[in-house]
N, C-alpha and C positions, 0 to 999 in steps of 0.2 A: 471531588465526583459525590452527584446527587443519593439520595439513601436508593432513588430507586433502581440505583445501577446493581443492586444488588441480586440474586437470582431466587426466582421463587422454588426451586426446585433443582437438587443434586442426587445425581446418583449416589456419591462419595464426597463428605463437608469438606473442603480445605482443610488442609493440616491432620489426617487424619493418617497420611505418609507425609515425611519429610520431601521437601524440594528438594531436587536431582536424586531420588534412588529410580529414577528410570531414566534410559537416555535422552529419550526424545517425548516432548507433548508435541502433537497434532491438533492446533485449536484452527474448529471449523465453526462462522458467522454463519446462520442462516435466516433469512430475512424473505417470507414468501415464495420459496424455492422449493417446492415440492416438487417438482419436475424433475431437478438436478438432483437430488438429495440422495434418494437410493444407489445413483451409480457412485457419486462420491465416494459415499461409505461405502460401497462393494470395493471399490478399489485401493482404498486402504487396507481393507482386510485384506487383500491379497497381496500386502506388501511383504518382499525375501527379509527385508529384516523386522525383527519382532519383539525388539524392545521399545515399545511404545506404546504411548496411550493415545487415545483421542476422547477432544474434551471439544462437545457439540452444545453452542451457546444459540437458543432461539430468540428474536430480537424483536419480539411480540408479534410473529405473523398473524395474518388471518384467513391460510390457505388451507390449514387443515395441515400444519407443518409439524405442530406441538405432538395432536394424537400419533403423527404415523412417528413421531420418535415416539414415543412412551411406549407405540408396540416394536420398533425395529432396531432401538438404539439401548438396546437395556446393557448389553457391553461396554458402555461408555458412559464417560460423566456427561452429566448432561444437564444444561443449565437453561432453564424457562424463563425469559425477562418480560414483564408487564408491558414495555411499548418497544418501541423502536428506539435504540439510544443512539441509533448511528453505527458504521462502522467501527471506529476508534472506540468509541464507549463502551461498543458490546465486545469487542475481541480484550479489551482490558478487563472488563467482568471475566471471562473466561479463562484469563492467564491468571487470575487468583488461584483456579481450583490447580492449574498445571504444574507437574512434579516433575518434569524433564530439567536434565541438565542442558538440553536444546530446545529452542521452541520454536516449531515450524506455524504460521498463519496459512491457511488454507481458503481459500475461494471456495464456497457452495456448489458453483455452476464450475466444478472441473472433474477431469477423470485424470487418474496421475498412472503411470510405467508400474510396472511389479518392482521395479529394482530403483525408484525413485529414491526414497530414503534410504535407502542403501548406499549411493553415489554422496548424496549429501553430507551424513554423516563422515564417511570417509575423506572427503575434501576438509571438513573440521578438522580432521585430526591430519593431516598434511599441513595445512596452512593456519599454527598457531596464532600467529599473526591477525588473522580476521576472523571479525565479528559478527560479520554479516554473510550470509550465501542466498543468491537467486538460482532459479529455475530456469531451464528452458522451456518456457512458456509459448506450446504452440493454439493455434487457430483450432479448435475442435472442427470446422465444417470443413476446413482447409489443413490440412497437419501436416504439409508441406510449406505452408506461412506460419512466418511468426508473429504470435500476437505480443508479446515482449523478452527479452533477456534480462532486462534491469530497468535503472532510470538513467537518462541524460537531464543535466538541467540548463538554465537559459538565465541571462543575467540579471535579468527583472523578478526572479525566482519562479518561475513556468518552469513546468518540467514533460517531459515526452518520455515515451515508454521505446528502451533502447531496441532498433533491429526492427520496430512496428511495421507489421505488411511484409518483411521483408522474406526472401527463402532465407529458410532453417540451415541450407547446407553453408549459410555465410557464416554463421557461429557454432563452429562443431569443435571450436577450440576454446579451454577453459581460457580464461582473463578475468584482471579486475576492472570491478566496474563499481560505479561511484554508489550505487546501493540499489538493495530488491526491489522488486515488483511486492506490495501488501498482497499480489492475488497469491504467489504463493513465495514465501520469503523465510528463512531459519535463521534468527540469531542468537548468539550465546546466552543462560541466561544470565552471566554475568555482567554483558553488557547492558539488559534491560533495566539489573538493580541499579548499574550507575550511572546512565540517563534519563532512565524513566521509560514506559511505555507510551503508545500512542497516545497526541494529543486531543483529548476527550474533545474540546473545543469547535477542533475541525469537523466532527461530525463525521465528513466522509469526504476524500479527494486531497490528494498531495499530505495527507498522514505519515505516508511511508515513506517520502521524502524528510519531510521534518523529523522523523526516528531517524532516520541515515547520516543527515547531515548533523543530530546531536552525537550519534556514534564517530561518525569522521569527526567531528572536534574532537572529542575525549581521545582520539587517536586507533581508532580500528580501522578497519582497511574491510572491506566487500569483496569475495569472490564469484565469478558466475560459474555455475557447474551445468556445460551442456547435455550432460548424459542423466540429469536429473529432469524426466520429461513431464510436462503437464498440459492438459489438453483444454481451452478455456474460453467458453462460453463469452464472449468478451459484452461487458455492461450486462449480464443476464439477466441480475437484478433490478437496474437503475435503467437502464434503455442507454444507446447508444448517445442519442443523440436530445437534451430533458430542460428545459431553464431549469430546474435545479440543481442538475450536475454542470451547468455550465457557470450558474450563479457560487456555486462553492468551489468548483475550480479556480474563477477569478480571484475571489475573496481568500481562500485558502494559499493562492501564491503570495497575496500583499502582507500576510500574518508572518507567512515563512520568511519572504524579506526583511519585516521588522525585527523579528525575532532573534534570527541567527546571519545573515548577511553583516561580511563588512560595512563599515561608516562608508568608507569610499565606492564602494557599487550600490549601495542606497542611495548616494548622491548622484551618482551615475544613471540611475535606473530609470526615470522617467523619458530617454533618450532613447533606451532600448524597447522601452514599454510602447513608447509612440511608432517607433518603427516597427514592432509587432502589430498595432491597432492598425497602423496604414495595407498591412501587408492583410488583415483581416479583413479589414472593408474590402478591400479588391476580391476576396476570398467570397466575400457574400454577393458579391455585382459578377465575380465568374464562375460562381457555382462548385470554386474549388476547396480544400481543405474542409477541418470540422467545421468553421465558421458556415462555409456554404453549403453542408450540408444541412446546419440548424435552420440557414435563411429557405430552405426548400420544403421544412416542417412547420415553419415558426415564422410570423411576422417579423422582420429585421428589427422593428421598432423595439422587438423585447430586448434583443441584444445590448442597448440604449442604456431600458429598464436598467437589467442585470448590472450593467456597468456602475449606475449610479447607486444602487442597493450597493453593492458588493464597497466601493470606497466610504461609504456612510457607515455600514456597519465595522470597517475597518477602521474610523474615524472613533466611532463608539468606543470601540476594544481596545486604543491605542495607550492610556493607563496601564491596562491588565499585560499588555503587549513589551510594553518597554520594562514593567518587572519582569516579566519574563526573559526578556532581553539581558537584563542586567542580571539575574540568578545563571542565565547560559556562561556567561563570563568564567564561573568556577569551573564547567566543564573543559574548558580548552584547555588541549594539550600538545597543540603541532604549531608551528611558526605561521604566520601571518604570510609569507610566502609561498608555503604551501597550499594555502585554505586561498590564496588568491590565483594557484595554478591548477585549482580542480578544476575552473570554468573553461579554461583551456581544454586538460584532460579530458575530461568529460561532457563538455560543454554541448550544444547545439545554437545552429544557427536561428535565426528569427523567420528567415526563409521555411527551415525544413520544420519549424515547430507551428509555423500558419498555412503552408500549403500542403501539409502532408494528411492525413485523415489521421 
């Protein structure tokens, strides 16, 4: 991790109190999110469960967020980073200052129900086998519609939010999911200590899938907690469709594939990727799916450039990815048959991935 990852300012230095002396640490990472911060932090202050702390990290914002936080977030641990380190490294920097036995990462562009933390903590007590917990994340503007309740996985490493844009009533029951969305995810500290935090190289996108799969390989499961409700401005910080987002998603799924997928799935992945590309190409011309929405705002040729850049950066990163793959072998505590079964239990089809927004 580069030295610039260290915070400029913190209201409490790490190590003043030992890790684990509060039940929950809620980590809120902000980047130019001044429009969302007041409501997000106010909803945390209204929690019925009280044994928690809030750690706020500002990722080098230029919209006045830092000044607002200095004036209004004195009760929280505050880190002011010199520049935008990305979602992964920014959250990791805040994690260094968290003292909770349970760690929650919460997007700044959210509002949470008063009993949100109470339900997550209760689920952790009821499911000792689970190391990860996902919230019911609803659309802020259409709260009867889901943003996501977790992550589904495609066989080439791509992922999508489970339940995205479906009625919230369809996901009213607790269930096992593959991994939580990084928008509002809770992890046991021992999981993060064992498998590591977010991969900072990812910068943003797919980092929650990468962390979730590492935890899965180490033998932990994930529970979806429908009563723990969050309301999210989808892509409020980065924008719904942008060349940067499209590039990071495409590149990072390749990195994930090489780092953590079984060899037989890596060998088969070109077929699944070509199938996905064919459907996304259809989406560009028909205006359907995320590719169609992207093409409505940007020239289609930009998608070709994004793909070329994603594969080129993956080629350059290959030595590092292979080292990380060898290191990840030490995490594995589940049989190969179970790993392969994840893609049936928690998988998504190419059509669902390419044709839905």
